[in-house]
C-alpha positions in Angstrom: 136.9 223.8 121.8 140.0 222.0 122.8 141.1 219.0 120.8 141.0 216.8 123.9 137.4 218.0 124.6 136.3 217.2 121.1 137.7 213.7 121.3 136.0 213.1 124.6 132.7 214.4 123.3 132.8 212.0 120.4 134.5 209.1 122.1 131.5 206.7 121.9 131.2 207.1 118.1 134.9 207.5 117.3 135.9 203.8 117.0 132.9 202.8 114.9 133.4 205.7 112.6 137.1 205.5 112.1 137.8 202.5 109.9 141.0 204.2 108.7 142.3 204.2 112.2 141.9 200.4 112.4 143.8 200.0 109.2 146.5 202.3 110.5 146.8 200.1 113.6 147.1 197.0 111.6 149.9 198.5 109.5 151.6 199.7 112.6 151.6 196.3 114.1 152.9 194.7 110.9 156.3 196.4 111.6 156.7 194.5 114.9 159.1 191.6 114.6 159.4 190.8 118.3 156.6 190.5 120.9 157.3 193.3 123.4 156.2 192.5 127.0 156.1 196.1 128.4 154.2 198.4 126.0 153.6 202.2 126.0 150.9 203.6 123.8 150.9 207.5 123.4 147.5 208.8 122.5 145.8 205.4 123.1 142.3 206.6 122.5 139.6 204.0 123.2 142.1 201.1 122.8 142.2 200.3 119.0 145.9 199.3 119.3 145.5 197.4 122.6 142.6 195.4 121.2 144.6 194.2 118.1 147.7 193.0 120.0 147.6 189.2 119.6 150.5 188.2 121.9 150.7 188.0 125.6 152.3 191.1 127.3 153.2 191.7 130.9 152.1 195.4 131.0 150.4 197.9 128.8 150.3 201.6 129.6 147.9 203.7 127.5 148.2 207.5 127.8 145.6 209.9 126.5 144.4 213.5 127.2 140.7 212.7 126.5 139.0 211.2 129.6 136.1 210.1 127.5 138.4 207.9 125.4 140.1 206.4 128.5 136.8 205.4 129.9 136.3 203.2 126.8 139.8 201.7 126.8 140.2 198.0 127.9 141.4 197.7 131.5 142.8 194.8 133.4 145.6 194.0 135.9 148.0 194.2 133.0 146.5 197.3 131.4 146.9 200.8 133.0 145.2 203.9 131.5 146.9 207.2 132.3 145.4 210.6 131.9 148.2 212.7 130.4 149.2 214.9 127.5 152.3 214.2 125.5 152.7 218.0 125.1 153.5 218.1 128.8 157.2 217.4 129.6 156.3 216.2 133.1 154.5 213.3 131.5 157.8 212.0 130.1 159.6 212.7 133.4 157.2 210.2 135.0 157.4 207.7 132.1 161.2 207.7 132.3 160.9 206.1 135.7 159.6 202.9 134.0 161.2 200.7 131.4 159.3 199.9 128.2 160.1 197.4 125.5 158.2 199.3 122.8 156.5 202.7 122.3 153.5 202.9 120.0 151.5 205.9 118.8 148.7 205.4 116.3 147.2 208.6 114.7 147.7 210.9 117.6 151.1 212.7 117.4 149.8 215.0 114.5 148.1 217.0 117.3 151.4 217.7 119.1 151.9 221.4 119.8 155.7 221.0 119.2 156.4 217.6 117.5 160.1 218.3 117.6 160.0 218.5 121.4 157.8 215.5 121.7 160.1 213.4 119.5 163.0 214.5 121.6 161.2 213.2 124.7 160.2 209.9 123.1 163.8 209.4 122.0 164.9 209.8 125.7 162.9 206.6 126.5 165.6 204.8 124.4 163.0 202.2 123.3 162.0 200.8 119.8 159.2 202.8 118.3 156.3 202.4 115.8 154.5 205.7 115.2 151.7 206.6 112.8 151.2 210.3 112.1 148.7 211.9 109.7 150.3 214.3 107.2 149.1 217.5 105.5 147.9 215.5 102.6 145.0 214.2 104.7 141.8 215.8 103.4 144.0 217.3 100.6 141.1 217.8 98.1 138.7 219.0 100.8 141.2 221.6 102.1 142.0 222.7 98.5 138.3 223.1 97.6 137.6 225.1 100.8 140.8 227.2 100.5 142.0 225.9 103.9 145.7 225.3 104.9 146.2 222.1 106.7 147.3 222.2 110.4 149.3 219.1 109.9 153.0 218.7 108.9 154.1 217.8 105.4 155.7 214.4 104.7 159.1 216.3 104.2 158.8 218.0 107.6 158.0 214.7 109.3 160.8 212.8 107.6 163.2 215.6 108.6 162.2 215.3 112.3 162.4 211.5 112.1 166.0 211.6 110.8 166.9 214.2 113.6 165.6 212.1 116.5 165.4 208.4 115.4 167.4 205.7 113.6 164.2 204.4 112.0 162.4 203.6 108.8 159.9 205.9 107.2 157.0 204.9 105.0 154.0 206.8 103.6 150.6 205.2 103.1 147.5 206.6 101.5 144.0 205.6 102.5 140.5 206.5 101.2 137.2 206.4 103.1 134.1 206.2 100.8 130.8 207.8 101.7 127.3 207.4 100.3 126.8 211.2 100.3 128.7 214.4 101.0 126.4 215.1 104.0 127.4 211.7 105.5 131.1 212.7 104.9 130.7 216.0 106.7 128.9 214.2 109.6 131.9 211.9 109.9 134.3 214.8 110.0 132.3 216.5 112.8 131.9 213.3 114.9 135.2 211.5 114.5 137.6 214.1 116.0 139.7 214.5 112.9 138.9 218.1 112.4 141.4 219.2 115.0 138.7 221.3 116.8 138.7 223.9 114.0 135.6 225.5 112.8 137.0 227.8 110.2 134.0 227.9 107.8 130.7 229.6 108.3 127.4 227.7 107.8 127.1 229.3 104.3 130.7 228.3 103.4 130.1 224.7 104.6 127.1 224.5 102.4 129.1 225.8 99.4 131.8 223.3 100.1 129.3 220.4 100.3 128.0 221.4 96.8 131.5 221.8 95.3 133.4 218.9 96.8 134.2 216.7 93.8 134.9 213.3 95.4 132.9 210.6 97.0 135.6 209.9 99.5 138.0 211.5 101.9 141.8 211.2 101.5 144.2 210.3 104.3 148.0 210.1 104.2 149.9 208.6 107.1 153.6 208.6 107.8 154.9 205.5 109.6 158.1 205.8 111.6 159.3 202.5 112.9 162.4 200.9 114.4 164.3 198.6 112.0 
């Protein structure tokens, strides 16, 4: 299953499930010293960032590759939702025809097929940024227990790319999400879209992992890249 399909499939439950996402958005907005009027949100999802902006803006463009998410995003005369994939260079060719005051991306760019290329395209917009990207330390204990290698980039890899493309700050934050049971935890993983559309384990292996997972919570690590 494509990642975009998985996010669309679980769109209605994603926002309620993903309390970590809301905390990430709050942290992302804390870096903003100005009140940008023309905003671009890459991987906007169902609108977590848009909903938390507490200043008046003139235009907000939200881009996402999951139609189910875009359907739930707030819409108005000032808010435009665009179906698009940040892995597609033609998206940025279109975006370059507009002028934005600020580019946000909250918990989406970890799914970039080539983050180096995506960063290069974002840099061409010549606009202040605030980006939040999950690192390979997300689900660290879960992956270790299951013997799975993370699909996500390490903090060192992300910082190297940040220094290559942006004159920006870099900060790592850790989050935990508590669960009443391991079964509830795995239900969250399946329904929230955070698994990256991978089903690497068999039913028997999942059962084994559920028995052996030693924590009552999931670990998340997020790299924040932000204009000074």
